[in-house]
N, C-alpha and C positions, 0 to 999 in steps of 0.2 A: 503493500497499501503507500502510494505516495509521501510524504511528508510537507507542511505546508505549515514554515518557520511564520508565527503569526505577530510577532512583534516584541519588542522589549523597551523598560521604559524602567528605569533605576535611578534611587536616589538615596542617598545614604543620611537617615534623618541626624537632628541636632548637631550637624557639620558643617562649619562652615567652611568655603576656600579648600575645600579636602582634593590631596593629587589626588588623578584620574588611577581607576582599578589598573591594574597591569594583566592580572590573571585574565581568567578564561571567564566569559560571566555567563550564568545558565539564560537558557533561550526559553520559551512555552511552545513547542509542537504539537499541531491537529494529527491526531492521530484515530479520531472516528468521523463518522458523518457522510460517507459516499455509499456507503454498505447498507445505506436504512431510511433510505429519504422517504419512506412511503410512512414512518412511525410520525415523520414532522406534522404530520397533520391531524393529530391528535388535537380531541377536541377543548379539553383542556388546557394549551398551550405549548402541543409541539412534542417531541420520543425526546424530552430532556433525561438527563440522568437523575434516577431521584433516591439512588442509595449503589453503592460499591465497596470494595475490598478486592485483597488479593489472597491468592493462598497461600498458605504454610510457607512452601517453597518459592513460592515469589514468578511461581513457573506460568500462572493462571491469573485473570482477571473476570470478579463477577459482576456485570452493570445490569443495574435495575431500569427498565426504561418503563415508557407511556407508549401503546402500540397506535395503529392511525384507529384502532376499535376504541370506543368510551368505555367498555367494559373490561376489557384486558392489559393485562400488566404484568411484563413479560420479564424475566432474567434471562441476558444471554451472556455466555461465557466465551472469553478470547484467551488463544495462546502467547506467549511472550514473543515464543523465538520460531517463526516468525509472527509478527503479529494478525492475528486474524481471527476472526468469527469461528471458535468448534462446537458451538451448541446454544437450543435457545429452547427457556421452559415455559410452558405456560401453565395458567393455573388461577394468580389471581383476579379479582375484580376490581380492588382497589389502588391504589399507589401506595410500591413499595417502598418501607423506611427503613428495612436492614435486612441485613444480609451475612452472613458468616459461611467458609467453610469449616467442614469437620472431618474427624475419623480419618486423618491422613490423606486427607483432600478427595477421598470418597463418597460423602457428603456434602450437601450443601444446606442452610438453613434461612429461611426468610422470612420479614412477618408485613403484614400489612396496613394500613392506620386504621381497616375495621378489624383488627385484633385478628384476624388470619394464620397464624402459624403452619408456614408447611416443610416439612423434612423434605430433601430432595435427595434420590440417588443417583451419582453421576456416572452410574454402571448402565442404566438402562434412559438415563433425562427424563426419569417421570417420579412422582411426587409418592412414598411411602407410608406417609400420614398425615392429619392437620390438626389444629385444633384449634379453636377459638377463646380469644380471649379477651373481654368487656374492655375495651381503652378509653383510656380518660383523653389521647390526642395521636397525632400523627408522629409518633418518638420511635426511636431503634430501639434493640435488646442492648442485654450487655452479657458477655459471656465467660464461665469461669475458665482459669487458665489451664485445666485439663480437657477441655468441652466438653464435658459434662453436664453441664447446666447450661441455661439461660433465664435471667432476669428477665420479667417485661413490669414496666407498670402497667397500672387499670384504672381505671377512673375512678376508683374508691379511695385511692391514696396507697395503694396495696403497692408491694414487691410479689411479685409472683415467679415461682421459682419454677421449671420444667425440666423433666430430664430430655435430655438430648437424643437419646436411646429410641423415646419411643414417646415423646413428648405429654408425659402424664406427668400431671401437677405433685410436685416435691413439698412444698410449703407456701406458705400466704405469709405475707409479714408488712404486718399495718405500719407505713410509718411516717404519713400526713397528710392531711383532712384536704387533700387537693392533689391533681394527676403530679405521677412524678417520673423525672426523665432519668432511666440507669446509664453511667455511664461506661463502670468496670468494675472490675474485681481488683482485689493487691494480688501480690505474686503468689499467695499462699490459697487465695479463694477464700479466704473467709469472711472478707471486710467489702463491702462493695459501698463506691462512691455513686450518689445520686443527688440531684436538683430539683428544683421546683422552677417556675420560670419567672414565679414573685423571688427570686434571688436567694431561698434558701438550700444552704450545699449544707448535704450528712454524710456521716461514712457510719454504715449499719452493720455490724457482724448476724449472719445466717445462722450462728446456732441458737447466741444469745439473744437477738431481736431485738439488742440496742444499740442506740441512734446517740450519735454528736452532734451536733448542729453546730453553722459557722452562719452567720448573717454581717453581712458588711453595711455598717452605719449607712455609707451614703448608696452603693450600687444597690437596685431592687428590682431589676428586669432582664432577666438572663436572656442572654441571647443563641447563645452556643458552648457546646464545650466538648473537650476530649480528654480521655486517660490512654497513656503507652507507659508502658513496665512501672515504675514507681514514683510518678509524678503525674496530677493533670491539670488541666486548666479549662474555666470558665469565663464566658464571653459575655459583658455587657451592653446592655443598647447605649447606658450612660457614656459608654467611651471611654473602657477599659479591658484588659483580661488579665485575671488574679491565675496564678502558674503556684501551685500545692502541691509538696512535699506528703506522699499519699500516708503514712507515721504522723504528719501534725495537720492536719486540718485545721486548727485553732488559728494558725500564722500563716499566712500568704507569703510563699518564699519569692515571688515577685509579684509587682502589682504594675501592669506593662500599659503605657496612656496607648490610646487604639481609636482610629475614627471608624465609625461605622460596622462594626464586624458583621457580616453575616456566618461564618464557621471559620474553624481552627480545628489545626492537630498537631500534636507532638510526635517529633519523630521516635525509631525504638527504642534510640541511645538516651532520649532525656536531653538531644544537645540544640534542636532547632524546635524551633514553633512558627508555623505557617499558619496566618490569616488572611482568609479574603473578609473583600470591603464593597459595600454599592457601586461603586465606581471601577469594578470588575478590577481591579487586582489587586497583587495576593502578595502578600509579604510578608519574608521569612526574618524572623530573630532569631539570634544566637544566643541562647538563654545559660545553656550549661551550669555552674556552680557558683559563677561569678556574677557581682549584681549592675553590672554595669556591661552594653551587649552594642554588637550590630544591628542594623535593621536595613535592607532591601525590599524594592516595589517593584513588582513588574507583571506589566500592565499582560492578562491571561487569554480574554476575548470579548466577545463583542457584550457576555451579559455577568454578570454576578455567579462565581463558582458557589453554591451550596454543597460541593463533595470534595475533601481534600483526602488524599490517603496518602501516608507513605508506603512505597516497598518493604518489605518484610527487614532489608539490608539498610534502610533509610539514607539510599543512594539516592532517591527518587521520591518525585510528587507525582502523583496524579489529581488533576483538578476538572471537577465537569459541572454542568448547572444543571438547573429543574428546566431551564426556558430553552437552552441551545438546544435547536434538532439533533439530538445523538451526536454531541459534539466532546471530545476528550482532549485535554490540553496536557502535557507529558513536560518535563523539567528533569534537571539533572541538580543534588543538590550542589549549593558554592563552598565546596570542601576546602577549594586553595585562593579560596580571598585573602590579602593579608587584613589581618582582625586590628579596627580601629576600633578605640573606647568613643562612646557617646555621652551626654550629659542624662542621662536613663538611671533610675536605682530602684531599688525598692521601693 
C-alpha cells in the first residue's frame, strides 16, 4: 500500500530562540483509507476508527470501524509486514468502544456502546460467545495483566468483572453513584484504576473492594485517560493532564498544561505521553522521572485523533479518528532528539 506523508508541524513549547533540531524528526504517514471507501458513507459520520489495539507481538492491529450500514460495526484485522487487511469480523450493531487481543493472540474481545461484549476466535473469525452489560456510557474496558478477566463499568456505578474464557460475571463491585470509566490494572492485577467524567479518580482493590479516592480541587471535567505499566494519566477539559504513579494516587507525579485534550496515551516504557488536540495536532511529551521535559507537536491529519495506541515496543504510535473515513496515521517515536528542558514542572 502506498504511504502518503501528510505533513509535519513541530514546535518546542516553552523554549524561545531554540536552535534547530538536527536529528530526524518523526512524520505522520497515512496507512489506511483506500481499501474501505464504502465505509465512509456511514450515516453517523463515516467509517472512522472507533477503537484500536495491537496484538501482544505487535504483528497485528485490530481496528473497530463504522461500516456503510447503520446497524453494522466491524473489526478489521491488519498484518504489519506487509501492512494489509487480513480479516473482518462482523457482529456488533452499535459503535465498538473497546477491543483487545487475548490468549496468545488467538482470540479477540470487543465491547460496544450498548454493552454487548463479544469473544472472537481468530482461527474461525467467528464469535465464540456474547454477553450484554447495561452500560452507562460508551466506554472501553480494562483487562487484567494475565488476560483472564476484564472490568466493565455499568450504568449503576459498578465495576463488573468477567472471565475472558466464557464471559461469565465473576464479581460486581460498587464504586460510585455515577458511571465509571475503567482505565486498567496495576501489574499484579489486584488494583484497578478508574475515573468518572466529573473528575473522581479511584484505585479499587478487586479482592477487598475497598477504594482510594483522589479529587483535584480545580479540575472537575475529565476528558480522557490511559494506563501503561506503572503509570496512568487523566486529561481534563480545563487544560491539564495529571500523571500518577499507580502506587501513589494521592499525589500526581506530574501536572502537564495542555490545550483541549481529546485523548492521551502513555508509552509502554512510561517515558512518553502522547496527547491529541482539537486542532488536529498530536503532542509528544517526554515525562520520564524528571520534572522538566520536552514537548513537540505534530500535525496528524484533517481531524482530531480520538484513538492513540503505542506499539508494544513503544517505538511507534498509531493515531486514528472517529470522523476520518478509515484513515490511520503512523509515526515513529522521536527517540533521537537532543533533549532540552522547558519551564514546565510539577
